[in-house]
N, C-alpha and C positions, 0 to 999 in steps of 0.2 A: 504494500500500500504506500510505497514511497513515491516521492515526486521531486527528488533532489537532482534533477538533470540540469546541466548548464544550458544557457540559452541557445547555444549553437547546436545542441543535441535535442532540444525540446521538440517533441512531436505532439501537437495538440490532439491528434486522433487517439492517443493513448488515454487522455482524460475522458474521451468519449467512450472508450472501452471500459474505463472505471465506472462511468455512469451506468452503462449497461449492466455491469457486474453487481453494483450495489442495489440497483432497482430490482434485479432478479432475486437477490437475497431477501430484500424487504418484502416483496410480493409473496415469496415462499413462506416467510414467517407470519405474514398476515393471514394467508390462506394457501396452504400447501397444495390444494387441489387445482389451483390455477396453473402453477408451474411446479409440479412435484419434484423436479430436480433443480429448482432455482437456487438451492443452497450451493450449487457448483459455481456460483458467482465468486465464492471464496477461492476456488481453484484458478479462476481467471486472474484474481488479484495476485495469487502466488506467482503465476507466470510473468505478469507485468512487473512485479517486484524484482524478480531475477533479472529481467531485461534492463530495467531502469538503473539498478545498482551497478550492473556491469558497464552500462553506458557512462555512468558518472565516474567510475574508476578509470575507464579508458580515456576520458577527457582530461584526467589529472594525473599524468605520469609522476610517480613519486621519486623524488631525489633524496628524501630523508631516509633514515634508518627504519628498521622494523617498528620500533616503539613509536616513532613519529607517525608512521603510516597507520598503525593500529589506533592511536589516540585520535587522529583526524577522522578515521572511519567511524569510530564509536561516538565521537562528538557529534557528527552529523546525524547519526541514527537517534541519539538521545534527544537532540533538539527537534527532530521530526516527530518522534513517536511519544515520548514520555510526558510532556506537558498536558496534551489533550487526554492521555490515558489517566494521569493523576486527577485531573479535573473531573473526569467521568467517574472514576472509582470512588473518590471521596464523596462526591455529590450523591451518587446512588447509595453508597453505604449509609449516609445520613438518613436518607429516606427509608432504607431497609430497616434501620433501627426503630423508626417510628411506626412503620406499617406491617412489618413481618414478624410474627412470633417464631420462636425457635430458629433464629437466623444464623446460627454458628457456621454452618457449612457455606452459606452464601457469602458471609463476610470473609471467611478464609479463602474462598475462591477469588474474591476481589483482591485480597492482599497478595495471593500467589501470582495473580496476573501482573502486578506491579514489578515482580521479579522475573517475568516471562516464564512462569512455571505452572500456569493454570491448566495447561493440557495434561501435565503429570498429575495434578491434584484431582482433576475430573476423572482421569483414568483410574486413579487409586480408589475413588469412591464409586467405581463401576458405573459411571454415567453413560447412558446410551443417548448419543446426540439426537437420534431419531425418535426417542420416546417423548411423549407429551410433557413429562415432568421437567424436561430441560427448560421449558418456557417459564418455569417458576424461579429459576436462578438468573438474575439479570447480568451475571458475569460468565455464563456458559460460553458465549461467543468469543470470549477473549482467548480461547484455546488457539485460534489461528495466529494471534499476535505472539503467543508463546512459541509456536512453530517457527515463525519468521525470525524472532529474536535468537532462538537457538541456532537457526541456519546462519545467522550473522556471526556466530562464534567460530564456525568452521570455514565459511566462505573467504574471509580475508586471509586466512592462513593458506588456502589454496591459491589465492591471487599472488601472495608473496612467494611461496615455494616455486610456483611455475614461472615467476619473473614477470608475469603479466602486469602487475601493478607498477613495475619499474620500466616497462617498455623494452625489455631485453629481447634479443634476437631469438626467433622461433618460440617466443613465450606464448603466443596465441595458440600455436599447435599443441604445445605441452599442456596448457591450461584446458584446451578443448578436449584433449585425450583423457586427462585425469577426471574432468567433470563428467564426460560422457560415460566413462567406466563406472564411476560411483553411482551415476544416475540409473544405469542399467541394473546394478545390484539393488538399488533402492526400489525400482519399479518391480523387480521380481519379488522382493519381500512384501511390497504393498499388495501385489496380485495374490500372493499366497495367504497373507493374513486377512485380506478382505473377506475371504471365504471361511477362514478358521476363527478369527477373532476381530470382528469389525471395529470395535472400539479402539483396539490397539492400532489397527491400520489407519484409523481416522485421526487419532489424536497425536501421534508421535512424529517428531521431525524426521527420523531416518526413513520412514515410509512416505514422507512428503518431499524429501530432498529432490527427487526427480522432477517435481513440478516447478520448484523454484529455479533449479538449475536449467530447466527447459527454456526459461526466459533468457537466462544468460547465454545459452547456446544459440538461441534465436538472434540475439544481438550480434554475436560473432558471425553467424551466417549472413545476417543483413549486411555486414561490412564487407564480406567476402564474395557474396553473390552479386554479380553485375546484372542489373536489370536491362542492360543493353542486349544481353545475350539470352536472358530468360524473360520472355514476354508472355504475360497472361492477360486475357481479356478483362476489361474493367468490370464486366458483369460478374466475373468470378469473385471479386471482393464482396459484392452484394450477396452472392450465393453463400459465401462463408459467414457473413453476418446473419443471414437468415438461418443458416445451419445452427448458429448459437441458440437462436430462439427455439428451434426444433429440439435441440438436445436438452434444454432446461425443461422441456415439456415431457421428457421421457418419464415413465413411471419409476418410482424409487427402487423397484426390484432390478432395474437395469443400471444401477448405480456404478458398477465397475466399468461397464462399457462406456457409460455417459462421462465418467471422469476422464478416462483416457482420450475419448473423442474431443471433449471440450478443450483439453490441453493442446491437442494437435491443431485444432481450428484456431485457437488463440495464437499459437506459434506462426501459422500461415498468414494470419492477418497482420501480425507484427512485421513479418518479412516482406509481404507482397502488396500491402495496401498502397494504392496509387493516389497521389495528390490529384485534386480536381475530379476524382471519380465521385459518383453519386454516394457511395458508402462513406468516403472521406468527408463529404459535405454534411452527411447526417451526423457523423461522429464529432464534427467540429462546429456544429451549430451552437448558438449561445447557450441554449438550455442544457445541452449535453456537456459543454465545457464547464458550466457552473456546477452542475451536479457532480461531475467528475472531480472538480477542485475541492468540494466539501465531502467527498466520498468517505474519507477516513472518519470524520466526525459523524456522518450519517450512519456508518456501519456501527460505530460505538453506541450511539444514542438510541437507534431504533429498537434494539433488543431490550435495553433497559426500560424504555417507556412501555413497550408491549408487556414485559414481564410484570412490572408494577401495576399495570392496568388490571391484570388478573387478580392480584392481591387485594385491590380495592373494589373488585366486583363490577368492572366495566364490561358489559356483554359485547359479543361480536355482532354488532349491527352496523348498517351502512353509515348512519349518522355518527356513531361512536368512532368508527374507523376513520372518517374524515377528520374528526377532532384529534385523534391520535396522530394522524399524518401531519396535521398542522403543528402539533406539539413537537413532534420529531424534527420537523423542518426548522422550527424556530430555535430550539436548543442546539441543533447542529450548526446553524448559521452563527449563533453566538459563540459556540466553541471554536469554530473556524476562524472568525475574525478577531476575537478577543484573546484566544489562547494559542491556537495553532500558529497563526501568522505572527503574533507578537513575539513568541519565543523562537520560532523557526529562523527568523532573519536577524536575531540578536548577534552582534559581532563580538564573539568571545573567543579567547584562546582555547584550544582543544582541551588542555588540562583543566581549565576553569569550567568548561562545559561538562566534562566528565565528573568533576567533583560536585558541582551543583546538582547534576542529574542524580548521582548516586545518593547524595545527602537527601534530596527531595523524596526519593523512593523510600528510603529507610524511615524518614520522618513521617511520611504519609501512612506507611504500614503501621508504625507504632501508634500513631494518632487513632487509626481505625480500631486496632486491637485493644487499646487501653482506655483513654478518656472517652472516645466516642461510644464504644461498646458499653462502658461502665455507666455513663451518665445519661445517655439517650436511650430510653427504654420504650418498648412497645406498651402502649397504654391500654390495650384491650384486655379482656379476661384471659387468664391462662387456659389455653385450650385443653391441656392435659387434665385440668381440674374437672372439665366437663366430660371428656371422652376416656378417662383413665380406665384401662382394663384390669388394673391391679385391685382386685377385690378379694375379700376373704370369705370363707364359708362361715356365716353367722346366722343365728336364728333368734327371732323375737319370742319364740316359743320357750317358755321357762322350763319346760320338761327336757329340753335338749342341751347338751354340752358339746362343744367342739374343741378338739385338741389334736396334737401330733401324736401318732402312735407308731410303735415298732412292732411289727408282726413278722416273724420269720426273717428278721434282718431287713425288712422292707419298711421304709418310713412313709406313711401316708397320713392324710388328714382325715379325721374321723369325727362325725357328728352323730351322736346316738342318744337314745332316751336314757335319762337318769334313773327312771323307774324300771328299766329292763324290758320295756315294751318292744317286742320283736315282730311287729306286724309287717312293715314294708321297708325296703332298703334299695338304694341306688348305688351302683358302682360306676364312678365316672372315670373314663380313661381316654387317653389321646395325647396330642401335642399341646401347644399353648392355646389352641382353640378350646380345650377343656377348661383351662383356668379362666378364660374369658366368659365362660358360661356359668360361673359360680353364682352370679345374681339370680339366674334361673333356678339353680339348685336351692338357693335360700328360700325361694317361694314355696317349694315343696317341703322344706324343713319347717317353715313357719305355719303354713296353711293346711298342710295335708299330713303332718306328723310322720313324714318319711325320715329314716336314717340315711346318712350319706357317707360313702367312703370315696376319697378322691386322691388320685396320684396322676400328675401330668408331667411329661418330660418334653421340654421345648425341642422342636425339630425332630421328633421321634414318632414314627407311625405306630398305630395300634390297630390290630395286633402287629407286633414288631417283626420286621424282616431286616436282614443285614443291609446297611447302606452307610454312606458317609458323604456329607457335603464336601465339594472340592475345597482344598486348603484347610480342612479341619483335621484334627487328630483322630486317626482311625481307632486307636485304643480307647480314647475318651468316648467315642460313639459306640464302640462295642460294649462298653460298660453301661451306657444309657439304654441300649437295646436289651441287654440282659436284665436290667432293672425293670424295664417295661414288661417283659415276658413274665418275670417272677411275680410282679404285682398282680397281674391278671390271675395267675395260677393260685397265689396265696389268698387273694381276696375272695375268690370263689370258694376255696376251702373254708375261709372264715365265716361267710354267710351261711354255708351249709352246716357248720358246727353250731351256729346260733339259732338254727331252725326258723329263719324268717319265712313268713307265709308268702309275701309278694316280693319277688326279686327281679331287679332290672339292671342291665348294663347299658350305659350311654356311651357311645363312641363318637369322638370328635376328631377329625383330621383335616388339615389344610391340604387337600389333595392337589390343589393348584401348585403347591410347592414341589410335591414329589413327582407327579405324573403329567400335569396338564399345562402348567404355566411357564413363565419366563425362565425360571431356574432349570426346569426340565429341558426346555428348548435350547438353552445355552450349555447343556450338559454339565450343570453345576452340581447335580446329584449323581453320585457314583453308586450303583447298586452292586451288591456282592452276593455270592453264594455262601453257604455255611463254611466253606473252606477258604473264604476271603478272596476268591477269584472274582473278577469283574463279570457281570452279566448285563444283558440288554434291559432297557426299561420294560419292554413287552414281557420278557420272562419274569422280571421282578414283579410286575403287576399280577401275572398269573400265580406266582408264589404267594403274593399277598392275599389274593382271592381264596386260595386254598387254606391259608391261615385263618381267614375270616370264617370260612365254612366250618373249619374244625372248632372254632370258638362257638359258633351257632349250635353245632351238634352237641358240644359239651354243655351248653346252656339248656338245650332241650332235655338232656339226660337229667339235669339238676333243676328242672322247672324254672329256668331263668329266661326272661324275655330280653332280647337284644334290640336296642333302638339305635339306629345309625343316622347321624345328622349329615345331610348332604352338604356339599361345598357352598360356602357363602359367596355372594358377589364380591369381587375384589376391586378396590379403587386403585388406580395407578399410583404407585408410591409417591408420596409428597402432596398429592392433591387433597388428602383428607384434612390437612392443616388449612389450606386456603379455603376449602369448602366450609369448614367449621367456622373460620373467621367471617366469611361472607354471611353465613346463616345467623351469626350473632348480631352482626351490624344491621342487617335489614333483610328480613326473610323475603320480602317482595322483590328484592333486587339481587337475589343470589345469582352468581355467575352461571350462565347457561352450561358452561363446561362441567358444572357439578351435577347436572341432571342426567346426561346421557353419555357424553364423550369419554369420560374417564372411568366409567363403570363397566365391568365385564360381568354379565350374569353368572356365567360359569365358563371358565377357560376350558373346561372339559369338553365343550362342544367342538373344539378343534382336536381334542385328543381321541385317538382311536386305538382300540385293541381288538385284533381279529375282526376288523371291519365293524366293530360295534362301539357305540358311545360308552366311554368308561364309566360314567356315573350310572348309566342305564344297566351296565353289567352288575353293579352293586344292587341297584333297585330290584332287578329281576330275581334276586335271592328271596324276595318276599313270597314269590309263587312257590318256591321249593320248600321253604321252611315256615311253619306257622308261628314260631316264636321269634321271627325276625320282622322288624318294621323299619322301613326307610322313610325319613322325613325330608322332604324337599325344602330345605331351609331358605334357599334362594327365592322360592315362590312368594315368601312373605315380604320380599323387597320388590319383586318384579312381576308385572302383569304378563309381560312377554319379553322377548330378547331385547327389544329396543326401548322399553319403558321401565327403567329401574329408578328407584328413589333411594337416596341415602340419608334423607332428612325429612322431617315433617314439622311444620310450624317452628322452624328454627332449631329443632333438636336433631343432632346428628345420630345416625343409626350405626356408624362404624367408629370404633375407638382409634383405629389407625387404618392402614391400607388393607388389612386383612381380618382384623379382630372385631367382633361385634361389641357395640357399646352396652353399658349397663342397662340403659333404658330399653333397647331393643331386645336384649336377652330376657328381660322381664316380660316384654310383650309376647314372647313365645309361650308363656306359662299356660294360658287357656287352651292353646292349640295342643300342647303336649299333654295337658291334663286330660283332655278329651280322648286322646289316643290311648293313654295309660288305662283309664277307667273302662274304655270300650274293650281293651284287651283282657281286662280282668272279668268282664261280663260278656262273653261271646254270645 
């Protein structure tokens, strides 16, 4: 996104290409359906940056030593990039502190962007650029600046080693050879990782090096290719420009092809665009030149404005979008004239620029992390106070007492009658979904005189089968699985010994995590056989169904009714906070994205096992076993696949992206009570 070309090398049509790139990105971020691949405008910026920086170095042959060359190089980069970035990051951070609850990750992303490291930070936190939740972090887009800044740590070294920066003999050929070789390696890695690990391919500089260096190579080719000998029709320029428009219209699924294609087209335009052609006139029109000149500020501010608009509940309507566009334009123009240009043309010695730039970055980062974060607080109600899933088994029934119990070396929570009444009991089992259903269990404790035994193990299926989430300790998970198995066996023995009349097992699992959802699709869950060898998800699901059937049969033998709770709707991670904030502030003005866009009724609809819907595979066990009942929990949220609600009258139904809220758990009481009493009276 540089524009530090000397006047004798200035090509106004490049500003026109910048305008095209930033408009494509902005349209994509407003409505990705218009230009699904509009995000590739960033890739155009990468190519242009490589071209411009090489042109700038070429026009200034260095007679200084290496230190002088490096200090001059970074001095220009700092004056060009850092002031506008600091202005943006500090301003947005201030607003984030006011408007966004639980803003730790957002602020740290902003701080990391000041040091050119936000791409690493986002990758570390497993950010998926194409997921909707990226729109909630106003600093997500700074990943591209991180890539550029990291490129600038390698590029000047290549320029110096090859002798290109000093104008040495044959230095262009040496530089071209080295750059081309590294670019080929970078492209191969990008191609491989794009299919294996998209986030890594997307965010890291080594996988983007080939795009930036492509611009550098384009400049060298422009200097060496004589247009006297290579004549192309002027209409070809227009076809190339039109091709850019076609490529950004490609569906996201064609991202790999679209990325490579758009880089090639940009290279061809930079090399062959003809002055006085129709394409040249379009790209050098006053509007295109102005938009291109403020493209850096536009790129910075458009995302921040869009992101914060979601936090304050501005819905995606035509009028609202016009307002947002005007806001983006105004703050970008202010940033360009008062910040970018003011500092960019300051005449300072290289070392002074470096010192001031580094000091400003460190000071801004410390300001955000300490005084700003400490003294500027979100004024709304603490969302976790409303949506907390951390509840305990408690009973208002004076006949009940709840305590931690050890039974056969298994620690579980036990709520039983003080008087020794052994009429009805519920065994609760599952992962963290089980603990989020404690408010529901409390209703049965208080109102129906049920005893409760509960043991839940976060991230552990029930009935348990061997597996381990990627990057987790396999021995730790093996112990969790053994505990889960032992709990079911021992709790069944316990209620058998106590001679309860009505016996139930409630099973709660977040099947989206294990078999249906994002973790499964990204192969984040590794399934194992009993001998710890890896197995496929299909075989794991088959093994789990077998384990469930064994439990049902065991329950039938011991007169125990099994109730399985189907998967809840899942909110895309991060949106539960913004939706809760919107519902607090004004129920009538809740952001539309909290109604349909971010809610998935059941990810299992995409999950298939033996050509059968996975959730249906569980539900069909009702037909086979009389003591088994499946509850379609999602149906209490969703009328159909496109009409899901996660709130009512300002009250959120979800405690976070996957766990049910206290209120909604209690709302399930009459439904479940009806099922339980009907099963007791066939």
